[in-house]
C-alpha positions in Angstrom: -8.7 -24.1 5.4 -9.9 -26.6 2.8 -6.6 -26.2 0.9 -4.7 -26.9 4.2 -6.7 -30.0 4.9 -6.3 -31.3 1.3 -2.6 -30.8 1.5 -2.6 -28.1 -1.2 -0.8 -25.8 1.2 1.6 -26.9 3.9 0.9 -24.2 6.6 -1.1 -21.0 7.0 -0.4 -17.6 8.4 -3.5 -15.6 9.2 -3.8 -12.0 10.2 -5.6 -11.5 13.5 -7.5 -8.5 12.1 -9.4 -10.6 9.7 -13.1 -11.0 10.6 -12.9 -14.7 9.9 -10.1 -15.0 12.5 -11.7 -12.6 15.1 -15.1 -14.2 14.9 -14.4 -17.8 13.9 -14.4 -19.4 17.4 -14.0 -22.9 15.9 -10.8 -21.9 14.2 -9.0 -21.5 17.5 -9.5 -25.1 18.6 -8.2 -26.7 15.4 -5.2 -29.0 15.4 -3.8 -27.5 12.2 -0.6 -25.9 11.0 -1.8 -22.3 11.5 0.1 -19.3 12.9 -1.7 -16.1 13.8 -0.2 -12.6 13.4 -1.4 -9.7 15.6 -4.1 -11.6 17.5 -4.8 -10.6 21.1 -7.7 -12.7 22.2 -7.4 -16.2 23.8 -6.5 -19.0 21.3 -4.8 -22.4 21.2 -3.0 -21.4 18.0 0.5 -19.9 18.1 0.6 -16.1 17.9 3.2 -13.5 17.0 2.2 -10.1 18.2 3.5 -6.7 19.0 4.8 -5.8 22.5 4.1 -2.0 22.7 5.7 -1.3 26.0 9.3 -1.0 24.7 8.2 1.5 22.1 6.2 3.5 24.6 9.2 3.6 27.0 11.6 4.7 24.3 9.2 7.5 23.3 8.8 8.8 26.8 12.5 8.5 27.4 13.2 10.4 24.2 10.9 13.3 25.3 12.3 13.3 28.8 15.9 13.6 27.5 14.8 16.5 25.3 13.6 18.3 28.5 9.9 17.8 28.4 8.4 17.4 31.9 4.7 16.9 30.9 3.4 14.7 28.1 -0.1 14.5 26.7 -1.3 11.1 25.6 -4.1 10.6 23.1 -6.4 7.7 23.8 -9.0 6.5 21.2 -12.4 5.0 21.9 -14.5 3.2 19.3 -18.0 2.0 20.0 -17.5 2.8 23.7 -14.3 0.8 24.1 -10.8 2.1 24.4 -8.5 0.9 21.6 -5.1 -0.5 22.7 -5.4 0.4 26.5 -2.2 -1.4 27.2 -0.3 1.4 25.4 -1.8 4.0 27.6 -1.1 1.9 30.7 2.6 1.5 29.6 2.8 5.3 29.1 1.4 6.1 32.5 3.7 3.7 34.2 6.8 5.0 32.3 5.9 8.6 32.9 5.5 8.0 36.6 8.7 6.1 36.8 10.5 9.1 35.3 8.8 11.6 37.5 6.9 13.2 34.5 3.4 14.6 34.6 1.1 12.4 32.4 -2.0 13.9 30.9 -4.5 11.9 28.9 -7.1 13.1 26.4 -9.6 10.6 24.9 -11.2 11.1 21.5 -14.3 9.0 20.8 -15.3 7.9 17.3 -19.1 7.9 17.3 -19.8 7.3 13.6 -17.9 6.3 10.4 -16.5 9.8 9.9 -13.0 8.5 10.8 -13.3 5.3 8.7 -11.0 6.6 5.9 -7.5 8.0 6.1 -8.6 11.5 5.2 -11.7 11.2 7.4 -9.5 10.2 10.4 -7.2 13.2 9.9 -10.1 15.6 9.6 -11.9 14.1 12.6 -8.7 14.4 14.6 -8.1 18.0 13.5 -11.6 19.0 14.7 -11.1 17.3 18.1 -7.7 18.8 18.5 -9.0 22.3 17.7 -11.7 21.9 20.3 -9.2 20.6 22.9 -6.7 23.5 22.2 -9.4 26.1 22.7 -10.1 25.0 26.2 -6.9 23.5 27.5 -3.3 24.8 28.0 -0.9 24.1 25.1 1.1 20.9 25.8 4.9 20.9 25.0 4.7 17.3 23.8 2.0 14.9 22.6 2.2 11.1 22.2 -0.6 10.7 19.6 -2.8 7.6 19.2 -1.4 7.1 15.7 0.2 9.1 12.8 -3.2 10.2 11.4 -4.2 11.5 14.8 -0.8 13.3 14.9 -1.5 14.8 11.4 -4.8 16.1 12.7 -2.8 17.8 15.5 -0.3 19.2 13.0 -3.3 20.8 11.1 -5.0 22.1 14.3 -1.7 23.7 15.5 -1.2 25.3 12.1 -4.6 26.9 12.3 -3.4 28.7 15.4 -0.1 29.7 13.9 1.9 27.1 15.8 4.5 24.8 14.4 5.8 21.3 15.1 8.3 20.8 16.8 9.0 24.5 17.6 5.9 24.8 19.7 4.8 21.2 20.3 6.7 18.0 19.9 4.7 15.1 18.4 5.2 11.3 18.5 2.9 9.1 16.5 2.2 5.4 16.3 2.2 2.9 13.5 4.9 4.1 11.0 2.5 3.5 8.2 1.8 7.1 7.1 4.9 8.9 8.4 5.7 10.0 4.8 2.7 12.3 4.8 4.0 14.4 7.7 5.9 17.7 7.3 8.1 17.8 9.2 8.6 14.0 9.2 7.0 12.5 12.3 8.8 10.6 15.1 6.9 7.3 15.4 6.7 4.0 17.2 6.6 1.3 14.6 4.1 -1.5 14.6 6.9 -3.8 13.4 4.6 -5.5 10.9 7.4 -6.7 8.7 9.2 -8.3 11.7 5.9 -9.9 13.0 5.1 -11.3 9.5 8.6 -12.7 9.1 8.6 -14.4 12.4 5.1 -15.8 11.8 6.3 -17.1 8.4 9.3 -18.8 10.1 7.0 -20.6 12.6 4.7 -21.7 9.7 7.7 -23.0 7.8 8.9 -24.9 10.8 5.5 -26.5 11.2 5.4 -27.3 7.5 8.9 -28.9 7.6 8.1 -30.8 10.8 10.9 -29.3 12.9 8.2 -28.0 15.2 4.8 -29.6 16.0 1.3 -28.3 16.4 1.3 -29.7 20.0 4.6 -28.0 20.8 3.4 -24.6 19.7 -0.1 -24.9 21.1 -1.0 -21.6 22.8 2.5 -20.1 22.3 2.8 -16.3 22.1 5.9 -14.5 20.8 6.1 -10.7 21.2 8.1 -8.5 18.9 9.2 -5.3 20.8 8.0 -2.0 19.3 10.7 0.4 18.3 10.9 4.2 18.2 12.1 5.9 14.9 13.2 9.4 15.8 12.6 12.0 13.1 12.0 15.8 12.8 8.8 16.2 14.9 10.5 16.2 18.4 12.7 18.9 19.9 13.4 20.5 23.3 10.5 22.6 24.6 10.5 26.3 24.0 12.0 28.3 26.9 
């Protein structure tokens, strides 16, 4: 911020995940050339963020076209709050619109066991194993993210089941899809596209083709996209 005010930089793109952005209330009232990427709280600054609904709809449509009539959605809770509830809501709406049965299972993170990539996968594997012992096997799962999906892969393997022969899996993020065998069908967070658009707006502010007043409170949404891979197939007869 000091560099911006001193003219040492011409504009600033800041990630909404940064604590200084999330918790710096005074930041959001500034009349500076700042663009936020992936920030979902109220702010006067311009924001570029993901629109998850198109990705959810594409995933549900993909599974429906394969012949799945019931889909299990994984919700995630951290510190008592559901993470990204708008994704679940979009899922339920799309499933209902297509006449599909929607089931939801919620995994709650109660400590830091899932704070690392390996810990998240292991935590998810344990929770999936518990779920599969008490509930009927789903034909398709829309996982909270790829790591949660990888935990499901492992829990299924423990029972001698395979993806996608026994269960089709779609994950979220497209950050760890290279870890999955078979490769996981995922909904992308579109981080490259969000970053590029935020940079375009910042350059426009820096060059004066757009003004701070003009972009005050503006929100642009980049639609999430589905990348189909090898983890989805028609349900077993």
